[in-house]
C-alpha positions in Angstrom: 90.7 -79.7 266.6 93.3 -90.5 264.4 94.6 -101.8 251.9 97.5 -100.0 253.9 97.4 -100.7 257.6 96.5 -97.2 258.6 94.2 -96.1 255.8 91.1 -97.1 257.7 92.5 -97.3 261.2 89.3 -97.6 263.2 90.3 -97.7 266.9 87.2 -97.7 269.2 88.1 -96.6 272.7 86.9 -99.0 275.4 86.0 -98.1 278.9 88.2 -100.7 280.6 88.1 -99.1 284.0 84.3 -99.2 284.1 84.4 -102.9 283.1 86.9 -103.7 285.9 84.6 -102.0 288.4 81.6 -103.9 287.2 83.4 -107.2 287.5 84.6 -106.4 291.0 81.0 -105.8 292.2 79.9 -109.1 290.7 82.7 -111.0 292.3 81.8 -109.6 295.7 78.3 -110.9 295.4 79.5 -114.3 294.2 82.0 -114.6 297.0 79.2 -114.1 299.6 76.9 -116.6 297.9 79.5 -119.3 297.7 81.0 -119.0 301.2 81.4 -122.3 303.2 82.5 -122.5 306.8 86.0 -123.9 305.8 86.6 -121.0 303.5 85.3 -118.1 305.7 88.7 -116.5 306.4 89.9 -116.5 302.8 86.5 -115.3 301.5 86.4 -112.4 304.0 89.8 -111.3 302.8 88.8 -111.5 299.2 85.6 -109.6 300.0 87.6 -106.8 301.7 89.9 -106.5 298.7 86.9 -106.2 296.3 85.1 -103.8 298.5 88.2 -101.5 298.5 88.3 -101.8 294.7 84.7 -101.0 294.4 85.2 -97.9 296.6 88.1 -96.8 294.4 85.9 -97.1 291.3 83.2 -95.0 292.9 85.7 -92.1 293.2 87.2 -92.5 289.8 87.1 -89.5 287.4 83.6 -88.8 286.1 84.6 -88.2 282.5 83.1 -91.1 280.5 83.8 -91.9 276.9 80.9 -93.7 275.3 82.4 -93.9 271.8 85.7 -92.9 270.3 86.9 -93.7 266.8 89.8 -92.3 264.8 90.2 -93.1 261.1 91.9 -92.1 257.9 89.5 -92.2 255.0 89.2 -90.4 251.7 92.5 -88.7 252.4 91.0 -87.1 255.6 91.8 -87.6 259.2 88.6 -88.0 261.2 87.8 -88.4 264.8 84.3 -89.0 266.3 83.6 -89.1 270.0 80.6 -89.2 272.3 81.3 -88.5 276.0 79.5 -87.7 279.2 80.9 -84.8 281.3 80.1 -84.4 285.0 79.2 -80.7 284.6 76.1 -78.7 283.7 75.6 -77.9 280.0 75.7 -74.1 280.6 79.1 -74.3 282.3 80.6 -76.6 279.6 79.3 -74.3 276.9 80.8 -71.3 278.7 84.2 -72.9 278.8 84.1 -74.0 275.1 83.2 -70.5 274.0 86.0 -68.9 275.9 88.3 -69.4 272.9 91.3 -67.5 274.1 91.4 -69.8 277.1 92.0 -72.9 274.9 95.8 -73.2 275.6 94.8 -74.0 279.2 92.7 -76.9 278.0 95.3 -78.6 275.8 99.0 -78.1 276.0 99.3 -78.7 272.2 97.4 -75.4 271.6 100.1 -72.7 271.8 97.9 -69.7 271.1 94.2 -68.9 270.4 92.9 -65.5 269.5 89.6 -64.1 268.3 90.4 -61.9 265.3 86.9 -60.5 264.9 83.2 -61.2 265.2 81.5 -60.8 261.9 78.1 -61.2 263.7 77.0 -61.7 267.3 77.1 -65.5 266.9 80.2 -66.0 264.7 83.9 -65.6 265.5 87.0 -65.7 263.4 89.4 -67.7 265.4 93.2 -68.0 264.9 95.0 -70.9 266.6 98.6 -72.0 266.6 99.2 -75.7 267.5 102.2 -77.9 268.1 101.7 -81.2 266.2 104.1 -84.1 266.8 104.2 -87.4 264.9 106.8 -89.4 266.9 110.1 -87.4 267.0 108.9 -85.0 264.2 107.1 -81.9 265.3 105.8 -78.8 263.5 103.8 -75.7 264.3 100.4 -75.6 262.5 98.5 -72.3 261.9 94.8 -72.3 261.4 92.1 -69.7 260.9 88.5 -70.9 261.5 85.0 -69.3 261.3 83.1 -70.5 264.3 79.3 -70.5 264.3 77.6 -70.5 267.6 74.1 -71.7 268.4 72.5 -73.0 271.6 74.3 -76.2 272.5 76.2 -76.3 269.3 79.5 -75.1 267.8 80.6 -75.5 264.1 84.1 -74.5 263.1 85.1 -74.3 259.4 88.7 -73.8 258.5 89.7 -71.1 255.9 92.2 -73.1 253.7 93.7 -69.9 252.2 95.0 -68.8 255.6 95.7 -72.1 257.2 98.1 -75.1 257.0 95.2 -77.4 256.2 93.3 -77.9 253.0 90.1 -78.9 254.7 89.0 -78.6 258.3 85.6 -78.9 260.0 84.7 -79.5 263.6 81.2 -80.0 265.0 80.4 -80.0 268.7 76.9 -80.8 270.0 76.0 -80.5 273.7 72.9 -82.0 275.3 71.7 -81.9 278.9 71.7 -85.3 280.6 70.1 -84.9 284.1 72.5 -82.2 285.1 75.5 -83.6 283.2 76.5 -82.9 279.6 76.6 -85.3 276.7 79.1 -84.2 274.1 78.9 -85.4 270.5 82.0 -84.4 268.6 83.2 -84.8 265.0 86.3 -83.4 263.4 87.8 -83.9 260.0 90.9 -82.4 258.5 93.2 -82.7 255.5 96.7 -81.1 256.1 98.6 -79.2 253.4 101.8 -80.7 254.7 102.9 -84.3 253.8 102.5 -87.0 256.4 104.3 -90.3 255.7 101.8 -93.1 255.4 103.7 -96.0 257.1 104.1 -94.8 260.7 103.2 -91.1 261.0 99.7 -91.5 259.7 98.9 -93.8 262.7 100.6 -91.3 265.0 98.5 -88.5 263.6 95.3 -90.4 264.4 96.5 -91.1 267.9 97.4 -87.4 268.4 94.0 -86.3 267.1 92.3 -88.7 269.6 94.5 -87.9 272.6 94.3 -84.2 272.1 90.5 -84.2 271.9 90.1 -86.3 275.0 92.6 -84.2 276.9 90.7 -81.1 275.9 87.3 -82.3 277.1 88.7 -83.7 280.3 90.1 -80.2 281.0 86.7 -78.7 280.0 85.0 -80.8 282.6 87.5 -79.8 285.3 87.2 -76.1 284.6 83.4 -76.4 284.4 83.5 -77.9 287.8 85.6 -75.0 289.1 88.7 -77.1 289.6 
């Protein structure tokens, strides 16, 4: 807010749970079509198991990741995500603009405070984060200017007052039949050194996991949970 093996570490996130659910429904249909009198008992048992699995999938969490990719390129850590949240756009936007509530969205955010509002639609935001790369952790301070417009947030880091040389986050929201599609892009270049061999990969994983955790929490709070 994740040549050398990790320089271009593209790691698309797949929706494995959704794939399992789809396969289970297909197998229920196929079991019914291929049933023979001698195999009725075993087929009915298989059908029952698959029906239970299908019911479980129906009640699975609504948060859907359509695309997620973390990479290190041009000395920057970048993460892009498109996700669908089971909550109305106005509620998602309300949660995202409640900046001082951010520590409840992601445990890595230790503190978030609006320092001032230079204009009605901009905010100077100070955040303190706990960043861990394997066993090594450090506290990161960041000052950003956040620009607000309908369905959109753009946050640019002030490098003079932050522990990053470059930081930019863009969040776009779109209504999707009562749900909210989130298009998210963040890029950053820390001032502190991160070893290339292992920690760079861990940094990408941290960036991805923290973003996904945050938007899962946004969805829950927007639903009133």
